[in-house]
C-alpha positions as CSV (number, residue, x, y, z in Angstrom):
1,M,27.8,5.1,11.8
2,N,26.6,1.5,11.3
3,S,22.8,2.5,10.5
4,I,21.2,0.4,7.9
5,L,18.1,1.3,5.9
6,F,15.7,-1.4,4.2
7,V,13.3,-0.1,1.4
8,D,10.4,-2.0,0.3
9,D,7.0,-1.4,-0.7
10,D,5.9,-4.4,1.5
11,V,5.2,-3.1,4.8
12,N,4.9,-6.5,6.4
13,S,8.2,-7.6,5.1
14,L,9.7,-4.3,6.3
15,K,8.5,-4.8,9.8
16,A,9.3,-8.3,10.0
17,T,12.9,-7.7,8.9
18,Q,13.2,-4.9,11.4
19,R,12.0,-7.0,14.3
20,R,14.4,-10.0,13.2
21,L,17.5,-7.8,13.0
22,R,16.8,-5.1,15.6
23,K,19.1,-6.9,18.1
24,T,22.0,-7.1,15.9
25,F,21.8,-3.8,13.8
26,H,20.1,-0.4,13.9
27,L,17.6,-0.6,11.0
28,D,15.4,2.0,9.7
29,I,12.8,1.3,7.2
30,A,11.2,3.1,4.3
31,Q,8.2,2.3,2.1
32,G,9.3,2.8,-1.4
33,G,11.9,4.4,-3.1
34,K,10.6,8.1,-2.5
35,E,10.4,7.4,1.3
36,G,13.7,5.7,1.1
37,L,15.5,8.8,-0.6
38,A,14.0,11.2,2.0
39,A,15.4,8.9,4.9
40,I,18.9,9.1,3.4
41,A,18.5,12.7,3.2
42,V,17.2,13.2,6.5
43,K,18.4,10.5,8.6
44,G,21.6,9.4,6.9
45,P,24.4,8.5,6.3
46,Y,23.6,4.9,6.1
47,A,26.6,2.3,6.0
48,V,24.3,-0.2,4.3
49,I,21.1,0.1,2.2
50,L,18.9,-2.8,1.2
51,S,16.2,-2.4,-1.6
52,D,13.6,-4.6,-3.0
53,L,14.1,-4.9,-6.9
54,M,10.3,-4.9,-7.7
55,M,8.7,-1.7,-6.2
56,P,6.0,0.3,-8.0
57,G,6.8,3.9,-9.2
58,M,10.6,3.6,-8.6
59,D,12.0,0.0,-8.9
60,G,15.2,-1.1,-6.8
61,F,17.7,-0.1,-9.9
62,Q,16.1,3.4,-10.2
63,F,16.2,4.0,-6.3
64,I,19.8,2.9,-6.1
65,Q,20.7,5.1,-9.0
66,K,19.4,8.1,-7.3
67,A,20.4,7.0,-3.8
68,G,24.0,6.8,-4.9
69,K,24.3,10.3,-5.7
70,I,22.9,11.5,-2.1
71,A,25.1,8.7,-0.4
72,P,28.1,7.8,-2.7
73,H,29.9,5.9,0.2
74,S,26.9,3.7,1.3
75,V,26.9,0.1,0.2
76,F,24.0,-1.3,-1.6
77,I,22.2,-4.8,-1.3
78,M,19.5,-5.8,-3.8
79,L,16.8,-8.0,-2.8
80,T,14.2,-9.8,-5.2
81,G,11.9,-12.6,-5.4
82,H,12.4,-12.8,-9.3
83,A,15.4,-14.4,-9.7
84,N,16.1,-14.0,-13.4
85,L,19.2,-14.1,-15.0
86,D,18.8,-10.6,-16.7
87,A,18.0,-8.7,-13.6
88,S,20.9,-10.4,-11.8
89,L,23.4,-9.2,-14.7
90,K,22.0,-5.6,-14.6
91,A,22.6,-5.7,-10.8
92,L,26.1,-6.5,-11.0
93,N,27.1,-5.0,-14.0
94,E,25.2,-1.6,-14.1
95,G,23.8,-1.1,-10.5
96,N,27.2,-0.6,-8.3
97,I,25.6,-3.2,-6.1
98,F,27.7,-5.0,-3.5
99,R,25.3,-8.2,-3.1
100,F,22.3,-9.5,-4.8
101,L,20.0,-11.8,-2.5
102,T,17.3,-13.8,-3.6
103,K,13.9,-13.8,-1.6
104,P,13.0,-15.4,0.6
105,C,16.6,-14.8,2.3
106,K,17.6,-16.7,5.3
107,M,18.3,-14.3,8.2
108,H,21.8,-15.6,8.7
109,V,22.5,-14.9,5.1
110,L,21.2,-11.5,5.3
111,E,23.1,-10.8,8.4
112,K,26.3,-12.1,6.9
113,A,25.7,-9.7,3.7
114,I,25.0,-6.7,5.9
115,Q,27.9,-7.2,8.1
116,A,30.2,-7.5,5.1
117,G,28.6,-4.3,3.7
118,I,29.4,-2.6,6.8
119,E,33.0,-3.5,6.4
120,Q,33.0,-2.6,2.8
121,Y,31.6,0.7,3.8
122,H,34.3,1.7,6.4
123,K,36.7,0.8,3.8
124,N,35.1,3.4,1.5
125,L,35.6,6.2,4.0
126,Q,39.1,5.3,4.7
127,I,39.9,5.9,1.0
128,V,38.1,9.4,0.8
129,R,39.3,10.8,4.1
130,A,42.3,12.6,4.2
131,P,44.1,10.4,7.0
132,G,46.7,11.6,9.5
133,P,50.1,10.1,9.5
134,A,49.1,7.2,11.9
135,A,46.2,6.5,10.0
136,A,47.9,6.6,6.8
137,D,50.1,3.9,7.6
138,R,47.3,1.7,8.5
139,H,44.9,2.3,5.6
140,R,47.3,3.2,2.6
141,C,46.7,0.8,-0.5
142,T,49.7,-0.7,-2.5
143,V,49.9,0.2,-6.0
144,L,52.5,-1.7,-8.4
145,V,53.4,0.2,-11.6
146,V,55.1,-1.9,-14.1
147,D,56.9,-0.1,-17.1
148,D,60.4,-0.1,-18.6
149,D,60.5,3.5,-19.0
150,V,62.2,4.7,-15.8
151,E,60.6,8.2,-16.2
152,I,57.1,7.1,-16.2
153,L,57.8,5.0,-13.1
154,G,59.2,8.1,-11.3
155,V,56.4,10.3,-12.6
156,F,53.6,7.6,-11.4
157,S,55.5,7.4,-7.9
158,T,55.4,10.8,-7.2
159,A,52.0,11.6,-8.2
160,L,50.5,8.6,-6.0
161,K,52.7,9.2,-3.2
162,T,51.8,12.8,-3.0
163,T,48.2,11.8,-2.1
164,G,49.1,10.1,1.0
165,Q,46.7,7.4,0.1
166,F,49.1,5.0,-1.6
167,D,52.2,2.9,-1.1
168,V,54.0,2.6,-4.4
169,L,56.0,-0.2,-5.7
170,T,57.8,-0.3,-9.2
171,A,58.9,-2.8,-11.6
172,E,60.8,-2.7,-14.9
173,N,59.4,-5.9,-16.4
174,G,56.4,-8.3,-16.0
175,Q,58.7,-11.1,-14.5
176,V,59.8,-8.8,-11.5
177,A,56.1,-7.8,-11.2
178,L,54.9,-11.2,-10.9
179,T,57.6,-11.8,-8.2
180,I,56.6,-8.8,-6.1
181,V,52.9,-9.7,-6.4
182,G,53.7,-13.1,-5.0
183,L,55.3,-11.7,-1.9
184,I,53.7,-8.4,-1.2
185,K,50.0,-8.0,-1.0
186,T,49.0,-5.8,-3.9
187,D,45.8,-3.7,-4.4
188,V,46.4,-2.4,-7.9
189,V,48.6,-3.0,-10.7
190,V,49.2,-0.7,-13.5
191,A,51.1,-2.2,-16.5
192,D,52.4,-0.8,-19.7
193,R,51.4,-2.7,-22.8
194,D,54.8,-2.9,-24.5
195,M,57.6,-4.2,-22.3
196,P,60.7,-6.7,-22.9
197,K,60.3,-10.4,-21.6
198,M,56.5,-10.0,-20.9
199,D,54.0,-7.6,-22.3
200,G,51.2,-6.0,-20.1
201,V,48.5,-8.0,-21.5
202,T,50.2,-11.3,-20.6
203,L,51.2,-10.1,-17.2
204,L,47.9,-8.7,-16.3
205,S,46.2,-12.0,-17.2
206,S,48.7,-14.0,-15.1
207,I,48.0,-11.7,-12.2
208,R,44.2,-12.3,-12.5
209,Q,44.6,-15.9,-12.5
210,R,46.5,-15.7,-9.3
211,D,44.3,-13.0,-7.6
212,P,41.2,-11.9,-9.1
213,D,40.8,-9.1,-6.5
214,I,43.7,-7.0,-7.7
215,V,42.5,-4.1,-9.6
216,S,44.4,-4.0,-13.0
217,F,44.9,-1.1,-15.5
218,L,46.8,-1.2,-18.7
219,M,48.8,1.8,-20.2
220,T,49.3,2.1,-24.1
221,W,49.8,4.7,-26.7
222,Q,46.8,3.7,-28.6
223,R,43.6,1.6,-28.5
224,T,43.1,-0.8,-31.3
225,P,40.6,-3.5,-32.2
226,E,43.4,-6.0,-31.8
227,L,43.9,-4.8,-28.4
228,A,40.3,-5.0,-27.4
229,R,40.3,-8.6,-28.6
230,Q,43.5,-9.3,-26.5
231,L,41.7,-8.0,-23.3
232,T,38.4,-9.9,-23.7
233,G,37.7,-11.5,-20.3
234,L,40.4,-9.5,-18.2
235,C,38.0,-7.2,-16.5
236,L,40.5,-4.4,-16.3
237,G,39.7,-1.5,-14.1
238,G,40.5,0.8,-16.9
239,I,43.1,1.8,-19.9
240,F,45.2,4.6,-19.4
241,E,46.5,6.3,-22.7
242,K,49.8,7.8,-23.1
243,P,50.8,10.7,-22.7
244,L,49.3,10.1,-19.4
245,D,47.0,12.5,-17.5
246,M,48.2,11.7,-13.9
247,P,45.6,13.9,-12.2
248,L,42.8,11.8,-13.8
249,I,44.7,8.7,-13.4
250,V,45.1,9.3,-9.4
251,E,41.3,10.1,-9.3
252,T,40.5,6.7,-11.4
253,I,42.7,4.6,-9.1
254,G,41.1,5.9,-6.3
255,E,37.7,5.5,-7.4
256,S,38.2,1.9,-8.3
257,L,39.4,1.0,-4.7
258,H,36.5,3.1,-3.3
259,S,33.7,1.3,-5.4
260,S,32.3,-1.7,-4.0
261,P,33.9,-5.1,-5.0
262,R,32.7,-7.1,-7.9
263,G,29.0,-8.0,-7.1
264,Q,28.0,-11.5,-6.1
265,I,24.9,-13.6,-6.0
266,D,24.0,-15.2,-2.9
267,G,21.2,-17.1,-1.6
268,I,20.6,-19.3,-4.8
269,S,22.3,-22.7,-5.3
270,T,25.1,-22.9,-7.8
271,A,23.1,-25.6,-9.6
272,A,20.2,-23.6,-9.8
273,F,22.0,-20.6,-11.4
274,L,23.8,-22.9,-13.9
275,Q,20.3,-23.7,-15.2
276,M,19.2,-20.3,-15.4
277,I,22.4,-19.5,-17.5
278,E,21.6,-22.7,-19.7
279,M,17.8,-21.7,-20.1
280,E,18.7,-18.3,-21.3
281,E,21.6,-19.3,-23.4
282,K,24.1,-16.9,-22.1
283,T,27.6,-16.6,-23.0
284,C,29.8,-15.5,-19.9
285,T,32.3,-16.6,-17.1
286,L,31.2,-17.3,-13.8
287,Q,33.7,-17.1,-10.7
288,V,32.4,-19.3,-7.9
289,R,34.1,-18.8,-4.4
290,S,33.4,-20.6,-1.1
291,G,35.7,-19.5,1.6
292,E,39.3,-19.7,0.4
293,R,38.3,-21.6,-2.8
294,R,37.8,-20.2,-6.1
295,G,36.5,-21.7,-9.3
296,L,35.8,-20.7,-12.9
297,L,32.9,-22.1,-15.1
298,F,33.1,-21.2,-18.8
299,F,29.7,-20.9,-20.6
300,E,29.2,-20.3,-24.3
301,K,25.6,-19.9,-25.6
302,G,24.1,-21.6,-22.4
303,Q,26.5,-24.6,-22.6
304,L,29.0,-25.3,-20.1
305,I,32.3,-25.7,-22.0
306,A,35.1,-25.6,-19.5
307,A,35.8,-25.3,-15.7
308,E,38.8,-25.1,-13.3
309,A,39.3,-25.0,-9.8
310,D,42.0,-25.9,-7.1
311,G,44.3,-27.5,-9.6
312,L,41.2,-29.7,-11.4
313,E,39.9,-29.0,-14.6
314,N,36.9,-29.2,-16.8
315,E,34.3,-32.1,-15.6
316,T,36.3,-32.8,-12.2
317,A,36.3,-29.3,-11.6
318,A,32.6,-28.7,-12.2
319,Y,31.8,-31.5,-9.9
320,E,33.6,-29.8,-7.3
321,I,32.2,-26.1,-7.7
322,I,28.7,-27.3,-8.1
323,N,29.0,-29.0,-4.6
324,W,30.6,-26.1,-2.8
325,R,28.6,-24.9,0.2
326,E,27.3,-21.1,0.8
327,A,29.0,-20.2,-2.6
328,A,29.1,-16.7,-4.0
329,I,28.9,-16.2,-7.7
330,S,30.3,-13.2,-9.7
331,I,29.6,-12.8,-13.5
332,E,32.4,-11.8,-15.6
333,E,32.8,-11.2,-19.4
334,A,33.2,-14.3,-21.6
335,D,36.7,-15.7,-22.2
336,M,36.4,-15.8,-26.0
337,K,39.8,-17.7,-26.1
338,Q,38.6,-20.6,-24.0
339,E,38.3,-23.6,-26.2
340,P,35.3,-26.3,-25.4
341,Q,36.7,-29.2,-23.1
342,I,33.3,-30.3,-21.8
343,Y,30.9,-32.1,-23.9
344,R,28.3,-33.5,-21.8
345,P,25.0,-31.7,-21.3
346,L,24.7,-29.5,-18.2
347,I,21.9,-31.7,-16.7
348,Q,24.3,-34.9,-17.0
349,I,26.9,-32.8,-15.1
350,L,24.6,-31.6,-12.3
351,M,23.4,-35.0,-11.9
352,E,26.9,-36.6,-11.7
353,A,27.7,-33.8,-9.1
354,A,24.8,-34.8,-6.9
355,R,26.0,-38.6,-7.2
356,K,29.3,-37.6,-5.9
357,Q,27.9,-35.3,-3.2
358,D,25.7,-38.5,-1.9
359,E,28.7,-40.6,-2.0
360,R,30.8,-38.5,0.2
361,K,27.8,-38.2,2.7
362,M,27.7,-42.0,2.8
363,D,31.3,-42.2,3.4
364,G,31.6,-39.5,5.9
């Protein structure tokens, strides 16, 4: 059930990794994309599939795209020695990749990523299986539906509960919804755009700030350019247009939970990745995690313009984030509403962060 496949064109790398991990995982190896696809078809299913990015004939992106059709529930991890930002962005946003690791990758980092992938693989299976009564109680996901229309709440609840995969909560406005999210672990929130007291966009924005792992959907009668501008940076799971197509909606919500969580880049220091952002003049938002801590770094054309973390803001927050250990970085759409709050060059921010880190070590 927990077999792992490692695909690379470098035989020495394949065998060395297999030797190092053989006591921890059952690891099969395949030289190149074609051999990897054959292994999946013959020996699969694999819980986790590791792939090198740079391979002749079929690169890692092409391999994973084809492998995903054969093994839709497997979790994919990409490794590369070419840590350029464009490759990272493509892996995270287009490749349905669970982790992006830079080479050379330390074994404990790789082991940790594989173990997390195995856990995600079992979550994937739990979503697609038709669970019995006991399993359903353990694995059903909680969906919160928010709308001031009682009929829509009823239709939504019935459609989701019928599948046996979801526990359904409802709220008639955004304020009630925020209270529920604060009290009950929620996996998905579906909110109507137009509601009294708090509209859907404001609600989903507030929820994202509280818990970025909650998958959010918006319901609306019409998509407009103004709505698109309002949704910039929200990273929605999707938009459901009214009148609602409930079979499609149920399928979409299930797929959003089945798919791997937002990709992360591990194995590269936060400071080094920020310099890559600056060098390539990217406009984006970085979410950085270290344990229970979360922070946001806002970039505009390669310039760090704002930051926030654990109640701190701007330069103070940036210093903290840069010095977090074992940080995982995820790339999100740029927040176009974010006003510049940091004006010092990135190199000065990095140097000051390093100085503060040195002071802490001396004091400790």
